[in-house]
ROSE-4610 file (N, C-alpha, C; in Angstrom, 1 decimal, always signed):
// ROSE-4610
residu = [M/M/M/R/R/R/V/V/V/H/H/H/L/L/L/R/R/R/E/E/E/V/V/V/L/L/L/D/D/D/A/A/A/L/L/L/D/D/D/A/A/A/T/T/T/N/N/N/D/D/D/S/S/S/T/T/T/V/V/V/F/F/F/V/V/V/F/F/F/S/S/S/K/K/K/S/S/S/R/R/R/N/N/N/R/R/R/V/V/V/L/L/L/L/L/L/F/F/F/F/F/F/E/E/E/G/G/G/S/S/S/L/L/L/A/A/A/D/D/D/D/D/D/I/I/I/E/E/E/D/D/D/N/N/N/I/I/I/T/T/T/L/L/L/E/E/E/D/D/D/A/A/A/L/L/L/N/N/N/D/D/D/P/P/P/D/D/D/S/S/S/Y/Y/Y/I/I/I/L/L/L/L/L/L/P/P/P/T/T/T/E/E/E/Y/Y/Y/E/E/E/I/I/I/H/H/H/E/E/E/Y/Y/Y/Q/Q/Q/I/I/I/M/M/M/E/E/E/G/G/G/F/F/F/V/V/V/K/K/K/S/S/S/M/M/M/E/E/E/E/E/E/E/E/E/G/G/G/A/A/A/V/V/V/H/H/H/E/E/E/R/R/R/L/L/L/H/H/H/A/A/A/M/M/M/Q/Q/Q/G/G/G/K/K/K/G/G/G/A/A/A/F/F/F/R/R/R/R/R/R/F/F/F/K/K/K/E/E/E/K/K/K/V/V/V/S/S/S/L/L/L/L/L/L/N/N/N/L/L/L/E/E/E/D/D/D/R/R/R/W/W/W/Y/Y/Y/R/R/R/Y/Y/Y/R/R/R/N/N/N/D/D/D/E/E/E/Y/Y/Y/E/E/E/K/K/K/I/I/I/A/A/A/V/V/V/E/E/E/W/W/W/C/C/C/S/S/S/S/S/S/N/N/N/G/G/G/I/I/I/E/E/E/S/S/S/I/I/I/K/K/K/N/N/N/K/K/K]
num = [1/1/1/2/2/2/3/3/3/4/4/4/5/5/5/6/6/6/7/7/7/8/8/8/9/9/9/10/10/10/11/11/11/12/12/12/13/13/13/14/14/14/15/15/15/16/16/16/17/17/17/18/18/18/19/19/19/20/20/20/21/21/21/22/22/22/23/23/23/24/24/24/25/25/25/26/26/26/27/27/27/28/28/28/29/29/29/30/30/30/31/31/31/32/32/32/33/33/33/34/34/34/35/35/35/36/36/36/37/37/37/38/38/38/39/39/39/40/40/40/41/41/41/42/42/42/43/43/43/44/44/44/45/45/45/46/46/46/47/47/47/48/48/48/49/49/49/50/50/50/51/51/51/52/52/52/53/53/53/54/54/54/55/55/55/56/56/56/57/57/57/58/58/58/59/59/59/60/60/60/61/61/61/62/62/62/63/63/63/64/64/64/65/65/65/66/66/66/67/67/67/68/68/68/69/69/69/70/70/70/71/71/71/72/72/72/73/73/73/74/74/74/75/75/75/76/76/76/77/77/77/78/78/78/79/79/79/80/80/80/81/81/81/82/82/82/83/83/83/84/84/84/85/85/85/86/86/86/87/87/87/88/88/88/89/89/89/90/90/90/91/91/91/92/92/92/93/93/93/94/94/94/95/95/95/96/96/96/97/97/97/98/98/98/99/99/99/100/100/100/101/101/101/102/102/102/103/103/103/104/104/104/105/105/105/106/106/106/107/107/107/108/108/108/109/109/109/110/110/110/111/111/111/112/112/112/113/113/113/114/114/114/115/115/115/116/116/116/117/117/117/118/118/118/119/119/119/120/120/120/121/121/121/122/122/122/123/123/123/124/124/124/125/125/125/126/126/126/127/127/127/128/128/128/129/129/129/130/130/130/131/131/131/132/132/132/133/133/133/134/134/134/135/135/135/136/136/136/137/137/137/138/138/138/139/139/139/140/140/140/141/141/141/142/142/142]
x = [+57.3/+56.6/+57.4/+57.4/+58.1/+57.5/+57.6/+57.0/+57.9/+58.0/+58.6/+57.7/+58.3/+57.5/+56.9/+57.6/+57.0/+55.7/+55.6/+54.4/+53.2/+53.5/+52.4/+52.1/+53.1/+52.9/+52.1/+52.4/+51.6/+50.2/+49.9/+48.6/+47.8/+48.5/+47.9/+47.5/+48.4/+48.2/+47.0/+46.8/+45.8/+44.4/+44.4/+43.1/+42.0/+40.8/+39.6/+38.4/+37.2/+36.0/+35.9/+36.6/+36.5/+37.6/+38.6/+39.8/+40.0/+40.3/+40.7/+42.0/+42.9/+44.2/+44.3/+44.8/+45.1/+46.5/+47.1/+48.4/+48.2/+48.8/+48.8/+50.0/+49.7/+50.8/+51.6/+50.9/+51.6/+52.5/+52.1/+52.9/+53.8/+53.6/+54.4/+54.2/+53.0/+52.7/+51.3/+51.2/+49.9/+49.1/+47.8/+46.9/+45.8/+45.5/+44.5/+43.1/+42.1/+40.7/+40.0/+39.5/+38.8/+37.3/+36.5/+35.1/+34.8/+35.6/+35.3/+36.0/+36.6/+37.2/+38.7/+39.4/+40.9/+41.3/+42.2/+42.6/+43.9/+44.4/+45.6/+45.3/+45.8/+45.4/+46.4/+47.2/+48.1/+47.5/+46.4/+45.6/+44.4/+44.4/+43.3/+42.0/+40.9/+39.6/+39.4/+40.1/+39.9/+39.1/+38.1/+37.3/+37.7/+37.2/+37.5/+36.9/+35.7/+35.0/+35.8/+36.4/+37.2/+38.4/+39.0/+40.2/+39.9/+38.8/+38.4/+38.0/+37.6/+37.1/+38.2/+39.4/+40.5/+41.8/+41.7/+42.8/+44.0/+44.0/+45.2/+46.0/+45.4/+46.1/+46.2/+45.3/+45.3/+45.1/+45.7/+45.6/+45.1/+44.0/+43.5/+44.5/+44.8/+45.6/+44.7/+45.2/+44.4/+43.6/+42.3/+41.4/+41.6/+41.0/+41.1/+40.5/+39.6/+38.9/+39.9/+40.8/+41.8/+43.0/+43.2/+44.4/+44.2/+43.0/+42.6/+43.4/+43.2/+43.9/+43.6/+42.4/+42.1/+43.0/+43.3/+44.2/+45.6/+46.0/+47.3/+47.4/+46.3/+46.3/+46.4/+45.6/+45.7/+47.1/+47.7/+49.1/+50.0/+49.8/+50.7/+50.5/+49.2/+48.9/+49.5/+49.4/+50.0/+51.5/+52.1/+53.5/+54.0/+53.1/+53.5/+53.0/+52.7/+52.2/+53.1/+54.4/+55.4/+55.5/+54.8/+54.9/+53.6/+53.0/+51.9/+50.9/+51.1/+50.1/+49.8/+50.8/+50.7/+49.8/+50.0/+49.2/+47.8/+47.5/+46.2/+45.4/+46.1/+45.5/+45.1/+46.0/+45.7/+44.7/+44.7/+43.9/+42.4/+42.0/+40.5/+39.9/+40.7/+40.2/+39.3/+38.0/+37.0/+35.8/+35.0/+33.7/+33.8/+32.7/+32.6/+33.6/+34.3/+35.3/+36.6/+36.9/+38.1/+39.3/+39.3/+40.5/+40.8/+39.8/+40.1/+40.6/+40.0/+40.5/+41.9/+42.1/+43.5/+44.5/+44.3/+45.2/+45.4/+44.3/+44.4/+45.3/+45.1/+45.9/+47.4/+47.6/+49.0/+49.7/+49.0/+49.5/+49.8/+48.8/+48.9/+50.0/+50.3/+51.4/+52.7/+52.8/+54.0/+54.5/+53.6/+54.0/+53.8/+53.6/+53.4/+54.5/+55.7/+56.8/+56.8/+56.7/+56.7/+55.5/+54.3/+53.1/+53.3/+53.8/+53.9/+55.0/+56.1/+57.1/+56.4/+55.7/+55.0/+54.0/+53.2/+52.2/+52.9/+53.9/+54.7/+55.3/+55.8/+56.3/+55.3/+54.1/+53.0/+52.5/+52.4/+52.0/+53.0/+54.3/+55.3/+55.2/+54.9/+54.6/+53.5/+52.4/+51.2/+51.6/+52.4/+52.8/+53.7/+54.6/+55.6/+54.8/+53.9/+53.2/+52.3/+51.6/+50.8/+51.6/+52.8/+53.6/+54.0/+54.5/+54.9/+53.7/+52.6/+51.5/+50.9/+51.3/+50.9/+52.0/+53.1/+54.3/+54.9/+54.9/+55.4/+56.7/+57.8/+59.0/+58.9/+59.1/+59.0/+60.4/+60.6/+61.9/+61.9/+62.8/+62.9/+63.6/+63.0/+63.6/+64.8/+65.8/+67.0/+66.7]
y = [+127.2/+126.2/+126.0/+124.7/+124.4/+123.2/+123.1/+121.9/+121.7/+120.5/+120.1/+120.6/+121.4/+121.9/+120.8/+119.7/+118.5/+118.1/+118.1/+117.7/+118.6/+119.9/+120.9/+120.7/+120.5/+120.3/+119.1/+118.0/+116.7/+117.0/+117.7/+118.0/+118.8/+119.9/+120.7/+119.9/+119.0/+118.2/+117.2/+116.8/+115.7/+116.3/+117.6/+118.2/+118.0/+117.7/+117.6/+117.7/+117.4/+117.6/+116.7/+115.6/+114.6/+114.8/+115.6/+115.7/+117.1/+117.3/+118.5/+118.3/+119.2/+119.1/+120.3/+120.0/+121.0/+120.8/+121.9/+121.8/+121.8/+120.8/+120.7/+121.5/+122.6/+123.3/+122.6/+121.7/+121.0/+119.9/+119.3/+118.2/+118.7/+119.9/+120.4/+119.5/+119.1/+118.2/+118.4/+118.0/+118.1/+116.9/+117.1/+116.0/+116.0/+114.8/+114.6/+114.2/+114.9/+114.5/+114.1/+112.8/+112.3/+112.2/+112.9/+113.0/+113.3/+114.3/+114.8/+114.0/+112.8/+112.0/+112.0/+112.1/+112.0/+110.7/+110.8/+109.6/+109.0/+109.6/+109.2/+109.2/+108.3/+108.2/+108.9/+109.9/+110.7/+111.5/+112.1/+113.0/+112.2/+112.0/+111.3/+112.1/+111.4/+111.9/+113.3/+113.7/+115.1/+114.9/+115.8/+115.8/+117.0/+117.0/+118.1/+119.4/+119.3/+120.4/+120.9/+120.0/+120.5/+121.3/+120.7/+121.4/+122.8/+122.8/+124.1/+125.2/+124.7/+125.6/+125.9/+125.4/+125.7/+126.2/+127.5/+128.1/+128.3/+128.1/+128.2/+126.9/+125.8/+124.6/+124.1/+124.5/+124.0/+125.1/+124.9/+125.9/+125.1/+125.6/+125.0/+125.3/+124.3/+124.5/+124.9/+125.5/+126.0/+124.8/+125.1/+124.1/+124.2/+123.2/+123.2/+124.5/+125.2/+126.4/+127.6/+127.5/+128.5/+128.4/+127.2/+126.9/+127.4/+127.4/+128.0/+127.3/+126.0/+125.3/+125.9/+126.4/+127.0/+128.2/+129.0/+130.2/+129.7/+128.6/+128.0/+127.6/+127.0/+126.6/+127.8/+128.9/+130.1/+130.7/+130.7/+131.2/+130.5/+129.2/+128.3/+128.7/+128.9/+129.2/+130.6/+131.6/+132.9/+132.8/+131.9/+131.8/+131.3/+130.8/+130.3/+131.2/+132.4/+133.4/+133.5/+133.5/+133.7/+132.5/+131.4/+130.2/+130.1/+131.2/+131.4/+130.3/+129.3/+128.3/+127.4/+127.1/+126.3/+127.1/+128.4/+129.2/+129.2/+129.4/+129.4/+128.1/+127.0/+125.7/+125.4/+125.9/+125.7/+126.8/+127.9/+129.1/+128.8/+127.9/+127.6/+126.7/+126.5/+125.7/+126.5/+126.4/+127.1/+126.3/+126.6/+125.9/+124.5/+123.8/+122.5/+121.5/+120.8/+119.8/+120.5/+121.7/+122.5/+121.7/+121.2/+120.5/+119.3/+118.5/+117.3/+117.7/+118.6/+119.1/+119.6/+120.4/+121.0/+119.9/+118.9/+117.9/+117.0/+116.8/+116.1/+116.9/+118.2/+119.0/+119.1/+119.2/+119.2/+117.9/+116.8/+115.5/+115.4/+115.8/+115.8/+116.7/+117.8/+118.7/+118.4/+117.3/+116.8/+117.9/+118.5/+119.5/+119.1/+117.8/+117.3/+117.7/+117.5/+117.8/+119.3/+120.1/+121.6/+122.0/+121.4/+121.8/+121.4/+120.2/+119.8/+120.5/+120.9/+121.8/+123.1/+123.7/+125.0/+124.9/+123.8/+123.6/+123.4/+122.6/+122.4/+123.6/+124.5/+125.8/+126.7/+126.7/+127.5/+126.9/+125.6/+125.0/+125.4/+125.3/+125.7/+127.1/+128.0/+129.4/+129.5/+128.8/+128.8/+128.3/+127.2/+126.5/+127.5/+128.1/+128.9/+130.2/+130.7/+131.9/+131.5/+130.3/+129.9/+129.7/+129.1/+129.0/+130.3/+131.2/+132.5/+133.3/+133.3/+134.1/+133.5/+132.2/+131.6/+131.5/+132.1/+132.1/+130.7/+129.9/+128.6/+128.6/+128.1/+128.0/+126.7/+126.9/+125.8/+125.3/+124.0/+123.4/+122.7/+123.0/+122.4/+121.0/+120.0/+118.7/+118.7/+117.8/+117.7/+116.9]
z = [+167.2/+166.4/+165.1/+164.7/+163.4/+162.8/+161.5/+160.8/+159.5/+159.1/+157.9/+156.7/+155.8/+154.7/+153.9/+153.8/+153.0/+153.6/+154.9/+155.6/+155.2/+155.1/+154.7/+153.3/+152.4/+151.0/+150.7/+151.4/+151.2/+151.6/+152.7/+153.1/+152.1/+151.6/+150.5/+149.3/+148.9/+147.7/+147.9/+149.1/+149.4/+149.8/+150.0/+150.5/+149.5/+150.0/+149.1/+150.0/+149.4/+150.2/+151.4/+151.4/+152.5/+153.6/+153.2/+154.2/+154.6/+155.9/+156.5/+157.2/+157.1/+157.7/+158.7/+159.9/+160.9/+161.5/+161.9/+162.5/+164.0/+164.7/+166.1/+166.7/+167.4/+167.9/+169.0/+169.7/+170.8/+170.2/+169.1/+168.5/+167.3/+166.9/+165.7/+164.5/+164.3/+163.1/+162.6/+161.3/+160.6/+160.9/+161.3/+161.5/+160.4/+160.0/+159.0/+159.6/+159.2/+159.6/+158.3/+158.3/+157.2/+157.5/+156.7/+157.0/+158.4/+159.0/+160.4/+161.5/+161.2/+162.2/+162.1/+163.2/+163.1/+162.5/+161.5/+160.8/+161.4/+162.5/+163.2/+164.7/+165.4/+166.8/+167.7/+167.1/+167.9/+169.0/+168.6/+169.6/+170.1/+171.4/+172.0/+172.0/+171.5/+171.5/+171.0/+170.0/+169.4/+168.1/+168.0/+166.8/+166.0/+164.7/+163.9/+164.5/+165.0/+165.6/+166.8/+167.6/+168.7/+168.2/+167.2/+166.7/+166.1/+165.4/+164.7/+165.8/+166.9/+168.0/+169.0/+168.7/+169.7/+168.9/+168.5/+167.8/+168.6/+169.9/+170.7/+170.6/+170.1/+170.0/+168.6/+167.7/+166.3/+165.3/+164.1/+163.1/+161.8/+161.2/+160.0/+158.8/+158.0/+156.8/+155.7/+154.7/+153.6/+153.0/+152.7/+152.1/+150.5/+149.9/+148.4/+147.8/+148.5/+148.0/+148.2/+149.2/+149.4/+148.5/+148.0/+147.2/+145.8/+145.3/+143.9/+142.8/+142.7/+141.6/+140.2/+140.0/+138.7/+138.5/+139.5/+139.3/+139.0/+139.6/+139.3/+137.9/+137.4/+136.0/+135.1/+135.4/+134.6/+134.6/+135.8/+135.9/+135.0/+134.9/+134.1/+132.6/+132.2/+130.8/+130.5/+131.4/+131.2/+131.1/+131.8/+131.8/+130.4/+129.6/+128.3/+127.2/+127.5/+126.5/+125.3/+125.6/+124.5/+123.6/+124.0/+123.1/+122.3/+122.0/+121.1/+121.0/+120.1/+119.8/+121.1/+121.8/+123.0/+124.0/+124.2/+125.1/+124.6/+123.3/+122.8/+123.0/+122.8/+123.0/+124.5/+125.4/+126.8/+127.3/+126.7/+127.2/+127.2/+126.3/+126.1/+127.2/+128.3/+129.4/+130.3/+130.1/+130.9/+131.0/+132.0/+132.2/+132.8/+132.7/+133.3/+132.6/+133.5/+132.9/+132.6/+133.0/+132.7/+133.2/+134.4/+135.0/+134.1/+133.8/+133.0/+131.6/+130.9/+129.6/+129.7/+130.7/+130.9/+131.0/+131.9/+132.0/+130.8/+130.0/+128.7/+127.8/+127.7/+126.8/+127.2/+128.5/+129.0/+128.6/+128.7/+128.4/+126.9/+126.1/+124.6/+124.1/+124.8/+124.4/+125.1/+125.8/+126.4/+127.4/+128.2/+129.1/+130.6/+130.8/+132.2/+133.2/+132.8/+133.7/+134.0/+133.0/+133.2/+134.1/+133.8/+134.6/+136.1/+136.3/+137.7/+138.4/+137.7/+138.4/+138.7/+137.8/+138.1/+139.2/+139.2/+140.2/+141.6/+141.6/+142.9/+143.4/+142.6/+143.0/+143.6/+143.0/+143.5/+144.8/+145.0/+146.2/+147.3/+147.0/+148.0/+148.4/+147.5/+147.9/+148.9/+148.6/+149.5/+150.8/+150.9/+152.1/+152.9/+152.3/+153.0/+153.5/+152.7/+153.2/+154.4/+154.3/+155.4/+156.7/+156.6/+157.8/+158.3/+157.4/+157.9/+158.5/+157.9/+158.5/+159.8/+160.1/+161.4/+162.4/+162.1/+163.0/+163.2/+162.1/+162.1/+161.2/+161.8/+161.0/+160.1/+158.8/+157.9/+157.6/+157.9/+157.7/+156.4/+155.5/+154.2/+154.4/+153.8/+153.8/+152.9/+153.2/+152.3/+151.1]
């Protein structure tokens, strides 16, 4: 089995409460289910429930709860500890609205490029580990 890493990364980036992504072993591709229905007509008459109950044919990709975006934010903040004031300003991101406040601070401090590079690297680690743990060869796009 093999999959383009970009396909897995795009799925991880798009995952939310309404979307679920599964890897089809027979097609070597990621399928999108939106609100429980297949959003692509590649697989005939397959439901999300069918896919989740057939681990011989389908593998669930990490959900937003397994990705832990908050931990990724914390890792980014910790990576900036040597930058003192910047670290302290970002470290206060806790509680309700933390994601929004974090993104506002990142923008205000002109750290968007650095944040998205860090986030993308962390997502790639998650994707590569998921592929490896499921016996899927990940093909890096050129």
